[in-house]
N, C-alpha and C positions, 0 to 999 in steps of 0.2 A: 504494500500500500504506500503510494507516494503522496506526500503532502505538498501542495503547491502554495507558495508564498508570494503574494502580490505586494510589491513595495508601493507605498503611498507617499507622494510628494508632500512635504510639510507645507502648511499654510503660511502666508506671509506673517501672520501673527506668531506662529510657532517659531519661525526663523528669527523674528525680532526678539522673542524671549530667549532663545538660545544665544543670540549675539550679545544680548545684555548680560546674560550669565557669564559668558566667556570674557567680556570686558571687565566685569566686576572681579572675576577670578584673577585676571591679569593685573588689575590695579592692586589687589591684595598682595599678590606676589611682589610687585614693585615696591610696595610699602614695606614688606618684610625685608627685602634686600637693602632698602635705605636704612632701616633700623640696625641691621647686622653690620653694614658698612660704618655707620656712625659709632657703634660700639667698638668696632675694630680701630677706627681712626683715633678715638679718645682713650683707648686702653693704654696702660703704662708703657707698652712696647709699640704703640701705634704711631701713625704718621704725625699726629699732633705733638707727641713727645719728641720725636726726631726733629720736627720743625723748631721746637724750642731749643733743642741742643744746637741746631744749625744756627739759630740766631745768636747763640752764645759762642759760636766757633768750635763746638765740640762734635759736630757732624757735618757732613757735606750735603749740598743740594741733591747730589746724585743718590745718596742714601735715602733721603726723604722721598724723592720721586720713585725710587725702587720699591719702598714700603707701600706707597700709594698703589702702584701697579700690582703688588702682591695681594693687597686687600681687595682690589677691584677684580682680580682674577679669581680669588677665593669666593667672592660673592658676586657673580655675574647677574646682570639684569636678564629676565626672561624675554624670550622672543614674543612679540605681539602676535596674537592669533589672527 
């Protein structure tokens, strides 16, 4: 016994609901990344601390920029759906 499945196209309203859900999911993910990056930037070994050391001549600009790149690579932004 074979069962036939007919696919039904979603209505414009259903598509709009799905798009709104995906947009809100994306926005929540972006906000999470922002929070994680902020915590990493302001951590004792974060880029903000290195920037202060740089201002005092205890670190280089390259060290500061490298730490920012490391944090950004660790917490990448999601791709927009």
